[in-house]
C-alpha positions in Angstrom: -22.7 -11.6 6.9 -24.7 -12.6 3.9 -24.6 -10.7 0.7 -27.3 -8.2 -0.2 -28.9 -7.6 -3.5 -29.6 -3.9 -4.2 -33.2 -3.0 -4.6 -34.4 -1.6 -7.9 -32.8 -4.3 -10.0 -35.5 -6.7 -11.1 -34.5 -10.3 -11.7 -35.6 -11.9 -14.9 -38.3 -14.5 -14.8 -37.3 -18.1 -15.1 -33.8 -19.6 -15.2 -31.6 -18.4 -18.0 -29.4 -21.0 -19.6 -25.9 -20.7 -20.8 -23.3 -18.1 -19.9 -24.4 -14.7 -18.7 -22.7 -11.2 -19.0 -19.4 -10.6 -17.4 -19.2 -9.5 -13.8 -17.5 -6.3 -12.7 -16.0 -6.5 -9.2 -14.6 -4.1 -6.6 -13.3 -5.3 -3.3 -11.9 -2.4 -1.3 -12.1 -0.2 1.8 -14.8 2.4 2.2 -14.8 5.8 4.0 -16.5 4.3 7.1 -15.0 3.5 10.4 -16.4 0.5 12.2 -16.8 0.5 16.0 -13.4 -1.3 16.3 -11.7 1.7 14.7 -10.9 -0.1 11.4 -12.2 0.9 8.0 -15.0 -1.1 6.5 -14.3 -3.2 3.5 -17.0 -4.1 1.0 -17.4 -6.3 -2.0 -19.5 -5.0 -4.9 -20.4 -7.1 -7.9 -22.6 -6.1 -10.8 -23.1 -7.6 -14.2 -22.0 -5.7 -17.3 -25.3 -4.2 -18.6 -26.7 -5.2 -22.0 -27.3 -2.4 -24.5 -30.8 -2.0 -26.1 -31.5 -1.2 -29.7 -31.8 2.5 -28.9 -28.4 2.5 -27.0 -30.0 2.7 -23.6 -29.8 0.2 -20.8 -31.7 -2.9 -21.8 -32.6 -4.1 -18.3 -31.3 -4.0 -14.8 -28.8 -6.8 -14.2 -27.4 -8.6 -11.2 -26.1 -6.5 -8.3 -24.7 -7.9 -5.1 -22.8 -6.5 -2.1 -21.3 -7.9 1.0 -19.5 -6.1 3.8 -16.2 -7.6 5.0 -14.5 -7.2 8.5 -11.1 -5.7 8.1 -9.7 -8.8 9.8 -11.1 -11.0 7.1 -9.7 -9.3 4.0 -8.1 -12.2 2.2 -8.6 -14.5 -0.8 -10.4 -17.1 1.3 -13.2 -14.7 2.3 -13.4 -13.4 -1.2 -13.6 -16.9 -2.7 -16.4 -17.8 -0.3 -18.2 -14.6 -1.2 -17.9 -15.2 -5.0 -19.5 -18.6 -4.4 -22.3 -17.0 -2.5 -22.8 -14.5 -5.2 -23.0 -17.2 -7.9 -25.6 -19.1 -5.8 -27.7 -15.9 -5.3 -27.5 -15.1 -9.0 -28.6 -18.6 -10.0 -31.5 -18.4 -7.5 -32.7 -15.2 -9.1 -32.5 -16.6 -12.6 -29.3 -15.1 -13.8 -26.9 -17.2 -15.9 -23.4 -17.5 -14.5 -20.6 -15.3 -15.8 -17.5 -16.6 -17.5 -15.3 -13.6 -16.7 -14.6 -11.2 -13.9 -13.4 -7.7 -14.6 -11.3 -6.2 -11.7 -10.3 -2.5 -12.0 -7.9 -2.1 -9.1 -4.3 -3.1 -9.7 -3.7 -3.5 -6.0 -6.3 -6.2 -5.6 -5.5 -8.1 -8.8 -3.6 -10.9 -7.1 -6.2 -11.5 -4.4 -9.0 -11.6 -6.9 -7.0 -14.0 -9.1 -6.5 -16.4 -6.2 -10.2 -16.2 -5.2 -11.4 -16.9 -8.7 -9.2 -19.9 -9.2 -11.3 -23.1 -9.3 -14.6 -21.3 -9.6 -14.7 -21.3 -13.4 -14.1 -17.6 -13.6 -11.5 -15.9 -15.8 -10.0 -12.7 -14.4 -9.8 -9.8 -16.8 -7.7 -6.9 -15.4 -9.6 -4.0 -16.9 -11.0 -0.5 -16.3 -13.9 -1.3 -18.7 -16.0 -1.5 -15.6 -18.3 1.5 -16.4 -21.4 0.1 -14.6 -19.5 -0.7 -11.5 -17.8 2.7 -11.2 -21.2 4.5 -11.8 -22.7 2.4 -9.0 -19.7 3.1 -6.7 -20.0 6.8 -7.4 -23.7 6.7 -6.5 -23.0 4.9 -3.2 -20.3 7.5 -2.4 -22.9 10.3 -2.9 -26.0 8.8 -1.4 -25.2 5.8 0.8 -21.9 6.1 2.7 -22.6 9.6 4.0 -25.7 8.2 5.8 -23.7 5.5 7.5 -22.6 5.7 11.1 -18.8 6.2 11.2 -18.7 8.0 7.9 -15.5 9.9 7.5 -16.7 13.3 6.2 -14.3 15.9 4.8 -11.2 15.5 2.7 -9.1 12.5 3.2 -5.4 12.1 2.6 -5.1 11.2 -1.1 -3.5 7.8 -1.9 0.0 7.9 -3.4 -0.3 8.5 -7.1 1.1 5.7 -9.2 3.7 6.6 -11.7 2.0 6.5 -15.1 4.0 4.4 -17.6 5.4 6.0 -20.6 3.2 5.3 -23.7 4.6 2.5 -25.8 4.3 2.6 -29.6 2.0 0.0 -31.1 3.7 -3.1 -32.4 4.2 -3.3 -36.1 1.5 -6.0 -36.6 -1.1 -3.7 -34.9 -0.5 -0.6 -37.0 -3.0 0.2 -39.7 -2.4 1.8 -43.0 -3.8 5.2 -41.9 -6.1 6.8 -39.4 -8.5 9.7 -39.2 -10.4 11.8 -36.7 -14.1 11.3 -36.7 -17.2 12.5 -34.8 -20.6 11.0 -34.4 -23.7 12.4 -32.7 -25.0 10.6 -29.7 -28.2 9.9 -31.6 -26.2 7.9 -34.3 -24.5 5.8 -31.6 -27.9 4.8 -30.3 -28.1 2.2 -33.2 -24.6 0.8 -32.8 -25.9 -2.6 -31.6 -27.3 -3.3 -35.0 -24.3 -2.3 -37.0 -22.3 -4.8 -39.1 -19.4 -5.3 -36.7 -16.8 -8.0 -36.0 -15.5 -7.2 -32.6 -17.6 -4.8 -30.5 -17.6 -3.2 -27.1 -20.6 -1.1 -26.4 -21.8 0.7 -23.3 -25.2 2.2 -22.5 -25.4 5.8 -23.5 -25.4 8.3 -20.5 -28.8 9.4 -19.4 -29.4 13.0 -20.3 -26.8 13.2 -23.0 -27.8 15.6 -25.8 -28.8 13.7 -28.9 -26.8 15.9 -31.2 -23.8 16.2 -28.9 -20.6 15.3 -30.9 -18.7 12.2 -29.7 -15.1 12.3 -30.8 -13.2 9.2 -32.0 -10.7 7.5 -34.3 -11.1 5.5 -37.4 -8.3 3.1 -38.1 -7.9 1.6 -41.6 -6.0 -1.5 -42.7 -6.8 -3.0 -46.1 -5.1 -6.4 -45.3 -5.2 -6.7 -41.5 -8.3 -4.9 -40.3 -9.8 -8.0 -38.6 -6.5 -8.9 -37.0 -6.0 -5.4 -35.8 -9.5 -5.3 -34.3 -8.9 -8.6 -32.5 -5.7 -7.3 -31.1 -7.4 -4.1 -29.8 -10.2 -6.2 -28.3 -7.6 -8.0 -26.2 -6.3 -4.7 -24.9 -9.5 -3.8 -23.1 -9.5 -0.2 -24.4 -10.6 2.4 -21.9 -10.1 6.0 -23.1 -8.3 8.3 -25.4 -6.3 11.2 -24.2 -4.0 13.9 -25.7 -0.9 14.5 -23.6 1.0 17.5 -25.0 1.3 16.4 -28.6 0.8 12.6 -28.1 -2.4 10.8 -28.9 -2.6 8.0 -26.3 -4.9 5.0 -25.9 -5.3 3.9 -22.3 -6.2 0.2 -21.9 -6.3 -2.6 -19.4 -5.3 -1.6 -15.9 -2.4 0.7 -16.6 -1.3 0.2 -20.2 -0.7 3.2 -22.4 -0.2 3.0 -26.1 1.1 5.8 -28.3 -1.0 6.1 -31.4 0.4 9.2 -33.0 2.4 12.4 -32.4 0.4 15.3 -33.5 1.3 18.8 -34.8 0.8 21.3 -32.0 -2.4 23.0 -33.5 -4.0 19.6 -34.2 -3.2 18.4 -30.6 -4.8 21.6 -29.1 -8.0 21.2 -31.3 -8.3 17.5 -30.4 -7.8 18.3 -26.7 -10.6 20.9 -26.9 -13.0 18.4 -28.7 -12.4 15.8 -26.0 -13.0 18.3 -23.3 -16.3 19.4 -24.8 -17.3 15.7 -25.1 -16.8 15.3 -21.4 -19.2 18.1 -20.7 -21.9 17.3 -23.3 -21.7 13.5 -24.0 -20.8 12.1 -20.6 -17.2 11.5 -21.6 -18.1 9.2 -24.5 -15.4 8.4 -27.2 -15.0 5.7 -29.8 -12.5 3.7 -31.8 -13.5 2.1 -35.1 -11.5 -0.3 -37.3 -12.3 -0.7 -41.0 -10.6 -2.0 -44.1 -11.4 1.1 -46.1 -13.0 4.5 -45.5 -15.8 3.6 -47.8 -16.8 0.4 -46.0 -20.1 0.2 -44.1 -18.8 -2.7 -42.0 -16.7 -2.2 -38.9 -14.2 -4.9 -38.1 -14.1 -3.4 -34.6 -16.0 -0.8 -32.8 -15.6 0.3 -29.1 -17.4 2.9 -27.1 -15.2 4.4 -24.4 -15.9 6.6 -21.4 -13.7 8.7 -19.2 -13.3 7.1 -15.7 -11.6 8.2 -12.5 -8.3 6.6 -11.7 -8.5 4.3 -8.7 
């Protein structure tokens, strides 16, 4: 079966030179039984969206899907499909990616084997916000219309044991840190800020312009750029407060202990993050600066809450 490009994503005109945006990939079973009684598998690929000057989605990127028979779930089929996706992207004028982001730990080895030799670097990461949004849309609107759809509650998968948060290494600790909030409207201009390392995402549609987005500012007078580079390599995903611990989740399953908070402060922070999930689509941020008075960010990342998968 050949791959299918989702409608509604307009290809750019002409051939784009150079390296394109990263690709986000999900290769997994879906809640649909095929006539042979086996669950359908499906490969979804989308490019990480670019952010416009107003913080919104700049333009629709590359989207591609291909159904996989359960008997063909292996790295050979996946490698062939990645090649087909690259060919389709090139035919539509999209520049090839350099990196693949894979968000399911259980599929990491298979994706790694498939990507070998194709010039694609695998990044195990949950910073696959566009992919997860697309998958959620398909779960709401597409799969229920398919013959063989398994309606109703399914047996939940075994819950992985969450690793204990690990303290940051000495070299990655700043001199101090502070809570901060920014309205959604301020984040709309983040693309034009003076920033070293950056990881932006399109702002959620419908988010209130004045909704407060909670975050952290990390300060280091002598190592701010190094600290920002280290954080960039972590693939930061979200912040959470567990009892009195402030934890940064990153990569596929990494959890880093940033601070232990007094009980009242932990409760106030938990409430702020809960409100953000309701009003600002789960947005959060981390900023790295040399000093509180600086206008430059050595690092700035927008984060969003995501379901665990």
